[in-house]
C-alpha positions as CSV (number, residue, x, y, z in Angstrom):
1,X,1.5,13.3,97.7
2,X,1.3,16.8,96.1
3,X,3.2,15.5,93.2
4,X,0.6,12.7,92.6
5,X,-2.2,15.3,92.8
6,X,-0.6,17.5,90.2
7,X,0.0,14.5,88.0
8,X,-3.6,13.4,88.4
9,X,-5.0,16.9,87.6
10,X,-2.7,17.1,84.6
11,X,-4.0,13.8,83.2
12,X,-7.6,14.9,83.9
13,X,-7.0,18.1,82.0
14,X,-5.4,16.2,79.0
15,X,-8.3,13.7,78.8
16,X,-11.0,16.3,79.2
17,X,-9.5,18.2,76.2
18,X,-9.3,14.9,74.2
19,X,-12.9,13.9,74.9
20,X,-14.0,17.4,74.0
21,X,-12.3,17.1,70.7
22,X,-13.9,13.7,70.0
23,X,-17.4,15.0,71.0
24,X,-17.2,17.9,68.5
25,X,-18.6,16.9,65.0
26,X,-18.3,18.5,61.6
27,X,-21.4,20.5,60.6
28,X,-23.7,18.6,58.3
29,X,-26.9,19.3,56.3
30,X,-30.1,18.0,57.8
31,X,-33.3,17.5,55.8
32,X,-36.7,17.9,57.4
33,X,-40.2,17.7,56.1
34,X,-43.3,19.4,57.6
35,X,-45.3,16.2,56.9
36,X,-44.6,12.5,57.0
37,X,-48.0,11.4,55.5
38,X,-50.3,12.9,52.8
39,X,-53.8,11.4,53.0
40,X,-55.8,12.2,49.9
41,X,-59.0,10.6,51.2
42,X,-61.5,9.4,48.6
43,X,-60.6,10.3,45.0
44,X,-62.7,9.5,41.9
45,X,-60.6,6.9,39.9
46,X,-59.1,8.5,36.8
47,X,-59.5,12.1,38.0
48,X,-56.7,14.3,39.3
49,X,-57.4,15.3,42.9
50,X,-56.4,18.5,44.7
51,X,-52.6,18.9,45.3
52,X,-51.1,18.7,48.8
53,X,-47.9,20.6,49.7
54,X,-44.7,19.3,51.2
55,X,-42.3,21.9,52.7
56,X,-38.7,20.7,52.9
57,X,-36.3,22.6,55.2
58,X,-32.6,22.4,55.8
59,X,-32.2,22.5,59.6
60,X,-28.5,21.7,59.4
61,X,-25.5,24.0,59.6
62,X,-24.3,23.7,56.0
63,X,-25.9,23.7,52.6
64,X,-28.2,20.8,51.8
65,X,-28.1,19.4,48.2
66,X,-31.3,17.9,47.0
67,X,-31.3,15.4,44.2
68,X,-34.0,13.7,42.4
69,X,-37.3,12.5,43.8
70,X,-39.6,9.7,42.8
71,X,-42.8,7.8,43.7
72,X,-42.2,4.3,45.1
73,X,-44.2,1.7,47.0
74,X,-47.3,-0.4,46.2
75,X,-49.1,2.0,43.9
76,X,-46.7,4.6,42.7
77,X,-48.6,5.3,39.4
78,X,-51.5,6.6,41.5
79,X,-49.6,9.7,42.6
80,X,-48.3,12.6,40.5
81,X,-46.0,15.5,41.0
82,X,-48.0,18.8,40.6
83,X,-45.2,21.2,41.4
84,X,-41.6,20.8,42.3
85,X,-39.3,23.6,43.5
86,X,-36.9,21.2,45.3
87,X,-35.3,18.8,42.9
88,X,-31.7,19.5,42.2
89,X,-31.7,22.6,44.4
90,X,-29.3,23.6,47.2
91,X,-30.9,24.9,50.4
92,X,-28.8,27.1,52.7
93,X,-29.3,26.5,56.4
94,X,-32.8,27.5,57.4
95,X,-34.0,27.7,53.7
96,X,-37.1,25.9,52.5
97,X,-38.6,24.7,49.2
98,X,-42.0,23.2,48.3
99,X,-43.3,20.2,46.4
100,X,-47.0,19.5,45.5
101,X,-48.3,16.0,45.1
102,X,-51.7,15.0,43.8
103,X,-53.5,11.6,43.6
104,X,-55.0,10.2,40.4
105,X,-56.2,6.7,41.4
106,X,-55.8,4.2,38.6
107,X,-58.5,2.0,40.0
108,X,-60.9,1.7,43.0
109,X,-59.8,0.7,46.4
110,X,-57.0,1.6,48.8
111,X,-54.0,3.2,47.1
112,X,-50.7,3.6,48.9
113,X,-47.2,4.7,48.0
114,X,-44.2,6.8,49.2
115,X,-42.6,9.9,47.9
116,X,-38.8,9.6,48.1
117,X,-36.6,12.7,48.2
118,X,-32.8,12.1,47.8
119,X,-30.3,14.5,49.5
120,X,-26.8,14.7,50.8
121,X,-28.0,14.5,54.5
122,X,-25.6,11.8,55.8
123,X,-28.1,10.5,58.4
124,X,-31.2,10.5,56.1
125,X,-30.0,10.3,52.4
126,X,-33.6,9.3,51.3
127,X,-36.5,11.1,53.0
128,X,-39.7,9.1,52.7
129,X,-43.2,10.6,52.9
130,X,-46.1,8.1,53.0
131,X,-49.0,8.6,50.6
132,X,-52.5,7.1,50.9
133,X,-56.0,7.5,49.5
134,X,-58.9,5.5,48.2
135,X,-60.0,5.3,44.6
136,X,-63.8,5.5,44.3
137,X,-66.3,4.9,41.4
138,X,-65.9,7.0,38.4
139,X,-69.2,8.9,38.7
140,X,-69.4,9.0,34.9
141,X,-70.7,6.6,32.3
142,X,-69.1,3.2,31.8
143,X,-68.5,1.9,28.3
144,X,-68.6,-1.9,28.0
145,X,-67.2,-3.3,24.8
146,X,-69.7,-5.4,22.9
147,X,-69.4,-7.6,19.8
148,X,-71.7,-6.4,17.1
149,X,-73.1,-8.8,14.5
150,X,-73.8,-7.1,11.2
151,X,-77.1,-8.1,9.7
152,X,-77.3,-9.8,6.4
153,X,-80.0,-10.0,3.9
154,X,-82.9,-7.7,3.5
155,X,-83.2,-4.6,5.8
156,X,-79.5,-4.1,6.5
157,X,-79.6,-0.7,4.8
158,X,-82.1,0.6,7.3
159,X,-79.9,-0.8,10.1
160,X,-76.7,0.9,8.6
161,X,-78.5,4.3,8.3
162,X,-79.8,4.0,11.9
163,X,-76.3,3.3,13.1
164,X,-74.9,6.3,11.3
165,X,-77.5,8.5,12.8
166,X,-76.9,7.1,16.2
167,X,-73.1,7.6,15.9
168,X,-73.7,11.2,14.7
169,X,-75.9,11.9,17.7
170,X,-73.4,10.4,20.1
171,X,-70.6,12.5,18.6
172,X,-72.7,15.6,18.9
173,X,-73.5,14.8,22.6
174,X,-69.9,14.1,23.4
175,X,-68.9,17.6,22.2
176,X,-71.3,19.2,24.8
């Protein structure tokens, strides 16, 4: 009986060391962002809005290698990179870097996209940050193209001089 107990305890000791070896993992880099959504609210279409900051942190136990980043999703052209201190950088454990993103709506209405940051984090090789905002009216003047018919016959000289004066006035106003 004592022999069986010693054998059982020996097996238990062997398997506990084996399971402990399997439960230990190699240290890995882990990417983390302080935000998962940037909401730009209402932005005048065609105008660059205020930048918002994304802070990236390596919360892993070894260096994190950041690669390229890009805008993807439904309206990627509506978002621009204002500042980037993260692309192609290596972050030591606990180290941070920052990226700033702005919105420049190309048209009116809801605008959405994602900012994708590539890294060597084995569990999250592409970190996605959602982007949203709404393009609103321009607030400026709207120019509508028109077809101009040039006059013929008598009086066209007066019309041509009037047009030249009007164009000069418009040019002078646009400088102010």
